[in-house]
N, C-alpha and C positions, 0 to 999 in steps of 0.2 A: 192613064187614069183608071180607077177601078169602077167608076159608075157605069151603069148600063146606059146605052144611047137613049133609051126611052125615059130616063129619069132626069128631072131638072137638077141643076147644081144645088148642093146644100148652101154654098156661098158663091155669090157672083159679084165681082168688083169691076166697075167700068169707069175708066178715066178718073180714078180717085186721086184727088189732090188735097193735102192738108197743110195749111200754113199757120204759123204763129208770128203775127206781125210781118216783118220783112223776110223771115226765115221760112223756107218751104221744106217741110220734113218728108212729104210724100209727093211724087211728081207723076201724075197720070198713070197710076197703077191699074193694070188689067189682070184679073185673076179669076178663074173658075175652079172651085173645089167640089169634087164629086161626092155624092152620098157615100158615107163610110170610108172615104179616102183619108189617109194620113199624110199631111204635108208638113215638112220641117223647113223653117226659115233660119238661115244663118246671115250674119253680117256684123261689122264692127260697131263700136260705140257711135251713136248718132246716125246710124244708117237708116233708121225708120221702122225697125222691127216692133218696138213697143208701141209706137204711134199707130201702126197698122192694127195691132191686136186691140188697142183701145177703141179704134174706130169700129172694128168688127163687133166689139162687145157693147157698142152704143155708149161708151163712156165719153168719147169725143165725137163731135159732129164733123163730117167732111166739109172742107171749104168748097169743093166742087166735085162733080162725079156722082156715081150712084153705087150703093151697096145694098144687096138683097140677101136676106137670110131665109132660106126655105121659101123663096118667093115673096117675102115681106120686105118692102122698102123701109130701111131703118129711119129715114127722115119722117115718114108718115105713120109707121107702125112700130115705133121703137119699143113700146111696152110689150107688145105681143112677140116681137123678135127676141127680147130678153128671155122670154119663157122657153125659147128653143136652145139657149146657150148656157153653158157652165164655164166659169173662168177660174183658173188656178194660176197664181203668179207668185213672185217673191213676196208680195204683200198678201196677207191672209184675208183681209176684209172681215175680220172678226172683232168683236168688242171684248177687250181684255178684262173688264170688270164683271162680265157676265159668264155664267157657266157654259159648258159645251151645249147642254140641253137648251138653255135660254137663247143662245145664239141661233141654234138650228130651228127652234120654235119661232123665233122672230122671222127668219128667212122663209120658213114654211108658211107662215101667215101671209107674207108679202107675195109669195107665188101661189097662194091658194092650194097648197099641197093637200090632196085628200088623205084621210086616215093618217093625219100628221104624226101622231105619237108613234104609231107602228112604223111609219117610214123613217122617223128619226132613229128608232132603235135599230132598224135594218142598216142604215148607212153608217152608223157608229160602229156596229159590229163588223161591217165590211172593212173599215179602216183600223180595226183593232183597238178601239178606244172606249169600249163599253165600261171598263172599270174606272174611267175618269169622267163619266157622263155628267156628274154634278160638281165637278171641279171648275173653278174659274179659269178662263183661258190664260190669264197672266201668270198663273202658277205652273204652266206647262212648259216643257222644253220647246226649242224651235222646231224640232222634228215632229213632236206631238201636235203643235199648233198647225203645222202644214198638213198633217193627217186630217185634222178637223176641217181645214180649208178644203180638202178634197171631198170630204163628206158634204160640206156646204154646196160645193159645185155640182154634186150628183143628186142632191136632195130632191129636186123637182124633175128628175129624170130627163134631162136635156139630151137631144140627139147630136149636139155639136159641143165640143170641148175646145176652148182656147187656152193655150198654155204659154205664159211669158216667163221663161227661165224659172220654172217651178222648183228646180233642184237646188237653188241657192240656199246654202246653209244646212243641207241635209246630209246625213251620213249614208253609206252605201246601202244599209238595210232599209232605210226610209225611201231611198230612191227606187230600190227594187219593188217595194210595196206600192209606191206611187204608180209605176207602170203596170204592175199586175192588176191593180184596181181599175185603172183607166181602160185597160184592154178587156177585162173580163167582169168588172163590177156590173151587177144587175143582168149578167149574161146578154148584154146589149153591145153590138159593135157600133161605134160612134164615128162621126166625122171629127178629125182632130187636126188643129193647126198648132204647131209647136215652135216657138221662137227660142233658140238656144245657142250657146257658144260651144257646146260639146259636139264636135264633128263626128266622132266615133259613135256615140250613143244615138245622135240624131240620124245618122246614116242607117244604123241598124233598125230603127223604129219606123222609118218613113216608107210610103209608096212613091212619093215625089219630093224633090228637094229644090230649094230656091236659095240664091244668095242675093240679098238686098244691099246695095251700096249707093250712098248719097241719094236716097229716096226713090231709087228705081230698081226694078228687078233686073239684075245684071246677068244672071245665070239661072237656068231652069232645066232640070233633067228628071226623067223617071229613074227610080232606083234601079230598075232592071236594065237600064241603058247606061249605067254609070258604075264606078267603083270608088272606093275610099281614096285611093291615090289620086284619081282624077279630080275628086272633090277638093282634096287638099291643094292641088296645083291650081284649080280654079279659084279657090279662096285666096291664095297667095297673089294670083294674077289680078283679081278685081279689087282687093282690099289692101294689098301690101303687108298683110299681117299673117302671123302663124299662130292662130289661136290654140291649136292642139299642143304647141310647145309651151306657150306662156301661161295657159290656163286662165287668162284674163276674161272678165265678164264683158261680153260684147253686146 
């Protein structure tokens, strides 16, 4: 882990269980994520990756267990915890009939972003969408919409970014832009949790990697103590799948 021993974890998960009726999607997950650490999560369909991201983002409530975001218990301090988090997923969370500016202004008001107009201009420039600022989102291509989604996630300057397969539907140029912005946007190094099916890209970008299978953490390694071939073999062993060959969404 990259955190200093003197720093509290950015994210602390203790005994997290999430059930939907009789189905248990997450089973007593324990996870600490250090300040400025990048953790990548792999796993097949139904493994629990998206559910975990949604719980961390305060979109879903845990059935049991505890989740803290920068020391804030999400059960009791969900609103304040959300101010610490930016979320980018295959869903943009944008309003199609509003312009880019109107969308970002709405979110800026929701998060009480200071100097809102200037901050909107800054994040739109960061993602290369200044020329479309007053265009409705539903007139934009999928890649352009995802760029705006990244601007939305960065708008309130969170120090934690949660990514749930954000590359879905993007071309290579947009993917490269995504990672450039997330790594260097605002010149701030952030804590990142990234759920993906792309083993090669995930391995390149992480400090630590996890494989979730059937709601449990089945495999965990520091990137420095692993290699891509070992990761592929572990993925095959725990899931019976070869995601790097099929290209399937997991």
